[in-house]
C-alpha positions in Angstrom: 84.9 238.7 125.4 85.2 241.1 122.8 83.2 242.2 120.3 83.7 241.1 116.5 82.4 243.6 113.7 81.1 243.2 111.4 82.8 245.0 108.5 81.8 245.3 104.7 85.2 245.4 102.5 84.0 246.4 99.1 86.7 246.1 95.6 86.6 248.1 93.4 88.4 246.9 91.5 87.2 245.3 88.3 89.4 242.7 87.5 89.2 239.2 88.0 91.6 238.4 91.1 93.0 241.2 91.7 95.4 242.5 94.0 93.3 244.9 95.3 90.8 241.5 96.6 94.1 239.7 97.6 94.2 242.3 100.4 91.3 242.2 101.3 91.5 238.6 101.8 94.6 238.9 103.1 93.1 241.0 106.1 91.1 238.7 106.6 93.3 236.0 107.1 94.8 238.6 109.7 92.1 239.5 111.4 89.6 237.0 111.1 89.3 236.1 115.2 88.4 239.8 115.8 86.0 239.9 112.4 83.4 239.3 110.6 84.3 240.2 106.5 81.7 240.3 104.0 83.6 240.4 101.1 81.7 242.1 97.5 84.2 242.1 94.6 81.6 241.8 92.0 80.6 245.8 90.9 79.2 244.6 87.6 76.2 243.2 88.9 74.8 246.1 90.1 72.3 247.8 87.5 74.1 251.4 86.1 72.7 254.2 88.2 69.8 256.2 87.1 68.6 259.2 89.6 65.0 258.6 88.9 64.9 255.9 90.8 67.1 256.2 93.4 64.3 257.0 95.8 61.5 255.0 94.2 61.3 252.0 92.7 65.1 251.4 93.8 66.7 247.9 92.8 66.1 245.3 95.2 70.4 244.9 94.2 70.7 248.2 95.6 68.2 248.2 98.5 70.8 245.1 99.2 73.6 247.4 99.0 72.4 249.9 101.4 71.1 247.2 103.8 74.4 245.6 104.2 76.1 249.4 104.8 73.9 250.4 107.0 74.9 247.2 109.1 77.9 247.2 108.9 79.7 248.3 112.2 81.9 249.5 109.6 83.3 249.6 105.5 86.4 249.0 103.8 87.3 249.9 100.5 89.9 248.5 98.4 90.4 250.2 95.2 93.0 250.4 92.0 92.7 254.0 90.7 91.5 254.1 86.7 92.8 257.0 84.3 93.6 258.3 87.8 90.1 258.2 89.3 88.1 255.5 91.1 86.8 252.8 89.1 83.5 253.4 87.1 82.1 250.3 88.5 83.0 252.0 92.8 81.6 255.4 91.3 78.0 253.7 90.5 77.6 252.3 93.9 78.4 255.0 96.0 76.4 257.2 93.5 72.8 254.9 94.9 73.7 255.4 97.9 74.2 259.8 97.6 70.2 260.0 98.6 71.0 258.2 101.5 72.8 258.8 105.2 74.2 255.1 104.9 77.6 256.7 104.8 77.0 259.7 107.4 78.9 258.6 110.1 79.9 255.2 109.1 83.8 254.1 109.8 85.1 254.0 107.5 88.5 252.0 105.5 90.8 253.8 102.4 92.9 252.0 101.0 94.4 252.3 97.6 96.6 250.4 96.1 97.6 250.9 92.4 100.6 251.4 90.5 100.5 255.2 91.6 96.9 255.6 92.8 97.7 259.0 94.6 95.0 260.8 92.1 92.5 258.3 92.3 93.4 258.2 96.8 92.3 261.9 96.9 89.0 261.6 95.2 87.8 258.4 97.2 88.8 260.8 100.4 86.5 263.8 98.9 84.2 261.6 97.8 83.1 259.8 101.2 84.4 263.0 103.5 81.5 264.9 100.9 79.2 262.5 102.0 80.8 262.3 106.2 82.0 259.5 106.6 84.1 258.7 109.9 87.3 258.7 108.6 90.7 259.2 109.8 93.9 259.7 108.3 95.2 256.4 109.6 92.6 254.6 108.4 93.3 255.5 105.0 96.4 253.7 103.3 98.0 254.5 99.7 100.2 251.7 98.5 101.9 252.3 95.2 103.6 249.4 93.1 100.6 247.3 94.2 101.9 244.4 91.9 105.2 244.2 93.0 103.8 243.6 96.6 101.2 240.7 95.7 102.7 237.6 93.7 100.3 235.9 91.2 98.8 233.6 94.1 96.8 236.6 95.8 99.3 236.1 99.0 101.1 240.1 100.3 104.7 238.9 100.2 106.0 242.8 101.2 106.9 242.7 104.6 106.5 246.4 105.0 102.3 246.0 103.3 101.8 243.9 105.7 102.3 246.0 108.9 100.9 248.8 107.1 97.5 246.3 106.7 97.9 245.3 110.4 98.4 249.4 111.8 95.5 250.1 109.4 92.6 247.4 110.5 93.7 248.5 114.3 93.2 252.0 113.5 89.2 250.8 112.5 89.2 249.0 115.7 90.1 252.1 117.4 87.2 253.8 114.7 84.7 251.5 115.5 85.2 251.1 118.6 
């Protein structure tokens, strides 16, 4: 029997029922037989980053986040682009992890799903490479025009996007193995 991988999936969007959350839910549906995917979808519940608390008196919520990342076989981040950058909530939780090694050599999948997303995608790639996360070009995916690829019920309706998501997850499996 094949091992079921534990994946922490982080939704970078600040919007309820975002297209990014829909994409993560689609990944859960497509690959529930192979993966235990836990979705973290409300980044507003994390305290704002404070340098003086990064190593001492770390908030419990942050210790829990770091532990989830550390214990996961892999992490998938699915995020929109906000003003040519990654959303502040996503940047905040990443900043809480910079002084640790939780992302070092951690298999990472990055999906930027937005109207354009190119600048935010490049920024997220740079950040994760700086943190020495383990990723490949096949575990990164830029989905432009996401609003036309996901319907109002949160279903991926674009056949090409679904194919890209299937390939993405298979590439994640290779990276984790």
